[in-house]
N, C-alpha and C positions, 0 to 999 in steps of 0.2 A: 692430384687434392694433398691438404695440407694433413700433417698426423695429428688425432684430435686428444686434449689433456683433458682428462675428468677429474673435478677435485669438489668433494664431500663440505656444503654451505650449512651448520646447523646457526638459528639466530633465535632470541628470545620474540617472545611477542608481548604485545604493549597490553592484552586484556590476558593474559595466560604467564604463568612461572615456567622454571623447567620440571618435567615428570619427576618423581621419586628416586628414579633408576639414574639422575643427571641428564636424561635427553633430551634438546630442544623440541617444545611443541610443533617449531617450523623447520623443515630441513628442503634438502633440493642438491641435486646436481648441477656443477657448473660446468659446459660442454665449451672449451676454446680451443685455437690451434696453436699447436705447438711454436715456442719463441715469443716474440712482443706480444704482450698483450692485446688483443684489440681494441680499436675506439669507438664499437659502435657495438652494441647486444641486446636482445629482446631476452626479454622475460616471460612465460606462459603458466599461468597457474590455474588450477580448477578449483572449487571450493570442497570437492568431494573426494575426486578423482587424481590418484598418482602421476604426477607430470614429471616426475624426476629426471625419465627416460623417455622424452616426449619421442618421435619417428622425426622430430624437426630439428631433435638438438645437434645429429651429426652433419646434417641435410648441411644446415647455418655454419657450423664448425668448421667444417674441411672447406668453406668458402670464405673463409677468412673472418668472421662475428663470433662474437661468444652469444651465448644462451646458454641462460639458468631455467631448468624447470623446477617450479616450485610450488609446494604445497602449503596449505595453509594448517593451523590447528586443529581445523574440521575436516580433515582425509578420514574419509572411512566413517563417517560422525554428522550425515547428514540430519540429523535428527535432533543434533543445539546450534546447527548453521544460522550465524546471525551476518549478514551482506556486510554493515558498519564496520564488526570485529576482523571481520574477515580481509576486509580494502586494506584495514591498519596494518595485516602483515604484509602487504607490497613491499619488498625489500628495495624499492629500487631508492639508492642515494646512501641507505644505510648499511646494505652488505659491501663486506670489504674487497668480494670481487669485480664490483661497479664501479670504484675509486674513482679511479682513472678513466673510466668510459667520456667520452666525447658525447655521447647520445644511447639514452636506453628506450626501447619501446616497449611497452609492457599489453597486454591480452588477458582478457581472461576464456574461461573454459565455458560459459554459457553464452559466449560468444564469438565465440574464436575461430568456429569453422570457417567463417564466410573472410575474416581477417589474415587468418593461415594461407587461402586461396591467393588473394589479392597480395599478402607480401610476397610470397613465393613466385607466382608471379612477376613482382615487379623486378624479383633478384634474379630473375630468367632472361629478362626482359622480355615480355612477354603481356603487355599491358592488353593488348587486344584478348587475348583469351578472359586474364577479368573481367575487361570489359561483357563480354559474352558472357561469363557465367555469374553476373549480376540481374542480365535481364530475365535469369531464369529462375531469381529470386523473387522477381516483381511480383507485386498483389494486382487484384482488381481495385481499380480506382473507384471504383462503386464502394467497395469494404469499405476502404481508406476513408474515404469522405463518411460512413455511416461511424464507424470508430471513432471518428474526429468528432462526430454531434453526438454520441453518445458519453464520448470521454468527457465533453466538457458539460451536459446535464448530469454527469455522476459527480464532477465538479461541485456547479452549482449546491447541487442539494447538501454535500457535504460539507458546506458553507467557506469554499475555496473562491476564490475571482473567478468568474469562467472566460476572461478576459487573458487570462493567463495562457490559453490554447492561443488563442492570437501571437501572443507576443514569439510562443514558443516557436509557431510555425515558420515566423517571419526570422528569429534569428537561424534557425537552419537555414531557410533560402540562403538569406547573408553568407553564411558558412561556407555553402557551396559555392557559391557565386566568387566567394577571396580564395578559397582554396579550394579548386576544381581536380587537383590532383590529390591530395591527402585526405579529401574527404572521407568521411567514416564510408563503410560498404554498404550501412542500413539505412545511409542516408539516398544513394544508387538506389538502392534498390526499393526503396519508399519516396518519388520524388515529389519536393513541396512546388505543389503549380500554384499560380495566380486563383484558382479557382478553388484549390482547399482554404485557404484564406480567406475568400470572400465569403465561402461556405460556413466557416467559422465564424466570421461577423454576423454572419444573419443567423446563425445559432444565438449568439450572446443578445443582439436584438428579441430574439422571441422570448426572452426566456424573462421572467422576473425580478424585482430587482434581489439580490442574492444577501442574505444576513451571513457577514461575515465572518467566520470564529477566529477567536485570539488563539494565539500560539499554545498547540500544550505538546510537552517535549516526552507526555507522560506515553501519548496515542500509539507512537510506532514499536514504541517496547513493549507496550497492552498487547498490538496485531500481532507481534512475535508471539508473546506468550499463547494465544489462540493459535494459532498457527501450528505449536509444539504442544499442543496438548494430547496428539495421540501418543504422545510419552510423558504422562500427566506425572507421572514418581518423581521422576527424572525433572522435569519442569522445576516441582517444591521443591525439591532437594538442594539444584540452584541455586534458588534464592535461600534455603536455609543455610546455607554454606555460605554467602555473601553477606549473612544478618552478623551469621557469628563473627568475621573480620570487622563488620560496623555496625553494633547493636541499634544505635540510636541514627543508622540512616533512615530519614522517613520515609523515601524511595522506595530504600529496600524492602522496606514494613509495608509499604504500599503494594509494591509490584506482588510480594509473597501473598498477601493477602487477596490481590486479585487470584492471583493463581488456584490461590488455597477455593474460594468463591466459586472455581469456573470447577473446581473438584468435586464440588459440592462439600466441604469441611467448612462449614459456614459459622463453626463457634471458633475455630482459629483463626476463620479469615474476620469475624467482627473483632476477636483481639488483638490482629495487627493494624487493624484499619482504625481502631482507637488511639492506639499508638501512635502512632503515626499521626492523626488527627492532632495530637498534644503538641506534637512537634510544628509541626505544618497545617496548622489551618485555617491558612489562607487560600489553599490548594480548592479550586472548584473542583474539579475532577472526583477527588480521594472524596469529596464532601457528596458526592453526585453519587457513586457505588457506595458507598458507605446506609446512604438513605434508600439504594435498590436494596442491598443487602438486609437492613431493619424490615422494608416490605415484605423479604422471603422468608422473613423467621416473625412476622406477625407483629411486628413491634413499629405499630404506626405511626405512634406518636414522636417516637426520635426518629422517625421515619421522614414524618414533615421537616422538624428542624432543620435534617442534615441536608433536604430540598433547599428551604428556604436558604440557607447558609451559603449552598453553592449556587441558587438564583442571587445573591448579594451579590457575588464574586463574577459571575456572567450572568446576564439577565436576560440575555439572547439566545441561549444554550438552548437547541430545540430537542438534544437529547435529554436533558434534564427535565423538560415538561412530558415528553413520553414516558420516561421512568415516574416522574410524579404521578401521571394517570394511570399509569398499570396498577402503583400503590394505592392510590386511591378508589380505584375500581372493584379491588381485591378488600379492600374496609368496607366496602358497599356503599360510599360518596359516590353515587353514578353522575349525577349530577357534578360536583364536581371536577369528575373525571372526564366528561365531557369538554370542561373548557379548557383543561390543559393538554386535551389532545389538540384543541380548536388551536391553542397558542402553539404548540411543537407545528402545526400546520401551516399556521401563519408567516413564520419564522421557516420553514424549508417545504416552500410548495409543492415542489417537485421528490419530495419525498413521498413514497406509496403507504410506510409502515402506519406513521398516526390515523391517516384519510382511513385503511380499513379497520383500524383500532374505533374507529369513530361511526363504522358502518355496524362492526358486531354490537357496540355499547348502546346505538339508538334500537337495536332490536332488542336489547335488555331493559329497554325503557318502552316499549312498546308503541314503538314510532315507527313503524316498517317503511313507509315511503322515505324518510330523511336516512333508513337504514339503506334501502336500497341505492339511495341517492350516494351516499358516499362509498359502497362496495363499487359501484359501476364508476368509482371517480379513481379511485385504488387501481382497478383491473385497469383502467385507461392508464396509468402512470406506469403501471407495468408490462405494459403492449399485448396485452391480451383482450385485443377490441371486442372479438365476440362476447366472451363472458360481460366486458364493460356495456355492450351493448343489452345486451341482456336483462341485467340488473337496472341500468336508467329504465326502458322500459316497462319492467315491473314498477319502479319508483312511479314513472308517468301515470300510469293507470290509478295508482293510488293518492298519488299529490292532486291530478287534474291538471290538463294542459293549459285554463287559463290561471291557473294559483302563481304568485311569483317565483317560487323554486319552481313549477311545474313548466314553465317560461325557459326556465334558466338549465332544466333536465334538455328541454326540448333544442334549445339552442348546443347542446353538447354531443344528444343523437345528433346531430345535424352534423359535423364538425365530424364527428367517429366515422360514419358512416362514407362521407367523402374520401376518407383517408384508406376508408378500404377498398377504395375501387382501384 
């Protein structure tokens, strides 16, 4: 076995500067055989765990390969983890220790276990063992089909083209056919069959036409804020620091306001939202969230204006109609709220939330038949079939089997009962 040389590596992060004492935010240890630098190296990284002395390092270096155990700037700091930032700290092509390499293989901690098994087997010439190991990872085909079905439905509900499921499955199958040796392990453990593709095509055909939403560059960042709200003070503090660096950046003002709104700091959120709107009035998402905040504090006139401006930019956004309906309901304008919830339902027919809101609101309007009907539909969308049937049967008793709505209820009841069998 070759002697192993270990070299410390420290690099700046594209998303964070050096620490106050001068330390680089991204650090690792490069393991290589003594003598000429290897032509091939592996980089292993984990978003939170220290991989600098990973157990594979010596194993690979002794066999003639380079190995960089790499840490992102989120090591030991999981609460602030952002995948896009962590990915940008991947040192392939940037680190001085990799500049002379012919090939660099990168694998990440959250999927590294099956890849390590596969790479180790390849190095030792034990492909048969790797194939046997992947068989142990196989999932029930029935569960895979269910996952495909639910994922496709969720895509459509969220306003994304459900045909993407079909394209994705076909792309993976093509990759498996073209590169059977180098195919990722997760594809081996979840093989793409024609049955899965056919199932996805049937699901897409069964869905109502989907109103596609425009790209929302702030959506992912807002999701990250929600995920990190367990450390609320840290989230707000981070955006406050960003804002000090760029006080007129409308995106930072918007996201700081959003974090403050989630935390209940409504006055501060309003100030930052309004400042952002002066710079960025065309942002429909900003107008929508500001309208929702106005509704929370009871400023219904400004809320209406903000929602109207949001719908001017995105006239087919179901989320805006939902928030508008909530504001109208809170203000006491119940009939207008019904219209707004119906708009949300028509634009996102597989979304249960506006349907549930309609069921509850019709109860307030003393229309129990319609209320039970929409509650039944909402529970059906949630796959709560027993609750759905119970509410639809109540609706049928009130509406009457011969009424137009009653006939519709009976059809839905028949469908649900067949599904339960």
